[in-house]
C-alpha positions, 0 to 999 in steps of 0.5 A, spaced: 361 387 350 360 387 357 364 394 358 360 397 353 353 395 357 356 398 363 359 404 360 352 405 357 348 404 363 352 410 366 351 415 360 343 413 360 343 414 368 345 421 366 339 422 362 342 424 356 339 429 351 343 427 345 347 422 343 351 421 336 354 415 333 359 415 328 365 412 325 361 407 321 364 400 318 365 400 311 359 399 307 354 401 313 347 403 311 347 409 315 353 414 315 351 417 322 346 416 328 343 421 332 339 419 338 335 425 341 331 426 347 323 427 346 318 428 351 319 421 356 323 417 350 328 418 345 328 419 337 333 415 333 335 419 327 338 414 322 342 418 316 344 415 309 347 419 304 341 422 301 335 420 307 334 420 314 329 415 317 326 416 324 324 411 330 321 412 337 324 409 342 324 408 350 330 409 354 332 402 355 331 401 347 335 406 346 341 403 350 340 397 347 340 400 340 347 403 342 350 396 343 347 393 337 350 399 333 357 397 336 356 390 335 355 392 327 362 395 327 360 403 329 366 405 333 365 412 336 359 414 341 359 421 344 353 423 349 351 429 352 347 428 359 345 433 365 352 433 368 357 430 363 359 429 356 361 422 354 366 419 349 366 412 348 370 408 342 372 402 340 379 401 337 381 397 331 384 392 336 377 391 340 379 395 346 374 399 349 375 407 351 371 411 355 371 418 358 367 423 361 368 431 363 364 435 367 359 440 363 356 446 365 348 445 367 343 449 364 336 450 367 330 449 363 323 451 364 320 445 368 313 446 365 316 444 358 321 439 360 319 436 367 325 439 370 330 436 365 336 440 363 339 440 356 345 442 352 344 446 346 348 449 341 345 456 342 344 455 350 339 458 354 343 462 359 346 466 354 341 470 350 343 475 345 339 482 342 336 478 336 333 473 340 330 478 345 327 482 340 324 476 337 321 475 343 324 468 344 328 470 350 325 475 356 329 481 358 332 478 364 335 472 360 330 466 360 327 463 354 319 465 354 315 459 355 310 461 349 317 461 345 320 455 347 318 451 341 321 456 336 327 456 341 328 448 339 327 449 332 332 455 332 337 450 335 335 444 330 336 449 324 343 451 327 345 443 328 344 442 321 348 448 319 353 446 324 354 438 322 355 441 315 360 446 317 364 441 321 363 436 315 367 441 310 372 443 315 370 450 314 370 452 322 375 458 323 375 460 316 372 466 313 365 465 310 361 468 305 354 467 306 348 469 302 341 469 305 336 469 299 329 472 301 331 473 308 324 476 310 325 479 317 331 475 318 330 472 324 335 466 322 340 471 319 341 474 325 341 467 329 346 464 324 351 471 324 351 470 332 352 462 331 358 463 326 362 469 330 360 468 337 360 461 338 364 458 332 369 464 332 369 464 325 369 471 321 363 471 316 361 476 310 354 475 310 348 478 305 341 478 306 337 479 300 329 481 300 325 485 295 321 489 300 325 496 301 322 497 308 324 490 310 331 491 308 331 498 312 329 495 318 334 489 318 340 494 316 338 498 322 338 492 327 344 489 324 347 496 326 344 496 333 347 489 334 354 491 332 354 486 326 359 489 322 359 484 317 352 483 316 348 487 311 342 487 307 340 489 300 334 489 295 334 484 290 335 477 288 341 472 288 342 473 281 343 481 282 347 480 288 353 485 289 357 479 292 364 478 289 367 471 288 365 465 290 359 464 295 361 459 301 353 458 303 347 459 300 341 459 305 333 460 302 328 459 307 321 459 304 322 462 298 316 461 294 315 457 288 320 457 283 324 462 287 327 456 290 329 454 284 332 460 282 336 460 289 338 453 288 341 455 280 345 461 283 348 457 288 350 452 283 353 457 279 357 460 284 359 453 286 357 454 293 360 449 298 353 448 302 346 450 300 340 450 305 333 451 303 326 450 305 321 450 299 315 453 300 308 454 296 310 449 290 305 450 285 309 450 278 309 442 277 302 441 280 299 446 274 303 441 269 302 434 272 298 429 268 299 422 267 296 416 263 299 411 266 298 414 273 292 418 273 290 416 280 295 421 283 292 426 279 285 425 280 284 427 287 286 435 289 290 434 295 293 427 293 296 431 286 298 437 290 302 433 295 305 428 290 307 434 286 310 438 291 314 431 293 316 430 286 319 438 286 323 436 291 325 429 289 327 432 282 331 438 285 335 433 290 337 429 284 339 435 280 343 437 285 347 430 286 348 431 278 351 438 279 356 435 284 352 435 291 351 430 296 344 432 298 339 430 303 332 431 304 331 432 311 324 432 315 324 439 318 319 443 322 316 450 319 318 456 323 311 460 322 306 454 322 309 448 324 307 443 319 312 438 317 316 440 312 322 438 308 329 442 308 334 441 302 341 440 305 346 440 299 354 439 301 359 440 295 363 434 293 370 434 292 369 431 285 363 429 281 361 422 283 361 416 279 354 414 276 352 422 276 348 421 270 343 416 273 341 422 278 339 426 271 336 420 268 331 419 274 329 426 274 328 426 267 324 419 267 319 423 272 319 429 268 317 425 262 312 421 266 308 427 269 309 432 263 313 436 268 318 442 266 321 444 272 324 451 272 331 448 276 332 443 270 331 449 265 335 454 268 341 448 268 340 447 261 340 454 259 347 455 263 350 449 260 350 445 266 346 440 263 348 438 256 
């Protein structure tokens, strides 16, 4: 493995901002590994089928981890540094292949990144009108210093979308997308730009909200930006004027059971991809009681957080039961920046073996705490749960 060590020294010498390790061996615990630049060190993200785990590393530790992963049988590494993009792979016969190609340098505000340069899906040197109107970019095309965290959050969200689109092989195909409870539609405009300008993918995109003034402003903005296939309507997803199958459903901060209605309608429309950041989860908190585990209901803040986690655990299992490969990812809220959960669900080609276990686990949790979650009841009413 001396060749790999030498090549990794080259990669880390270029101050990489992102490294992805893929092609895991059979029965590997982690299907994908990401190493992201974080302040003076790195953060390792380890993805299983359902979860993602985080670990903070120094640059030296990150390089050593890469070697360990190759020793464990992973076959591919892709990295993005200040000057080059790198690819490192090991063939089935054990031959090590390495190449690099020049990348365009992108300037980052020194106050935020200590003069480092980073490569983002939505780059810093190519502002577009929606981000200027949001105040993320200044009119002269630079990321506004107070908005740099939001800029990174937007890119993190786009990366999550990008991973799923490529996983499903949907890049380049016309997609129908619904943003349920779009609000001011910052992310709706960002996603439209990402699909049409970055991926070159045609989309038919609909934003739904219950506020008339919001819809009017968003439609005016879409017309001003020249976004011909983006429209906004009043209403919820169950009454949306979308014909045929929906490829992607996005729901950010749909309050309490509104998230359940969005997930239910996404399932019923056989959406290929679902991205949901839940909000204001009150339903199960008001129902929660248990004789055996009364400790979890005694203290208000513990009860509230446990109920919220149970809500999303049940949602994830019900999505798995309905044929979706589901992950609960740690995510940063756009408005208030607490740590939050993003539900990422990608439709499987067929129902997995043992899917009944997902339903049984959810029902066991429901029974223990006397839960009656809306998503479960909706799926039962619609015949998805027998």
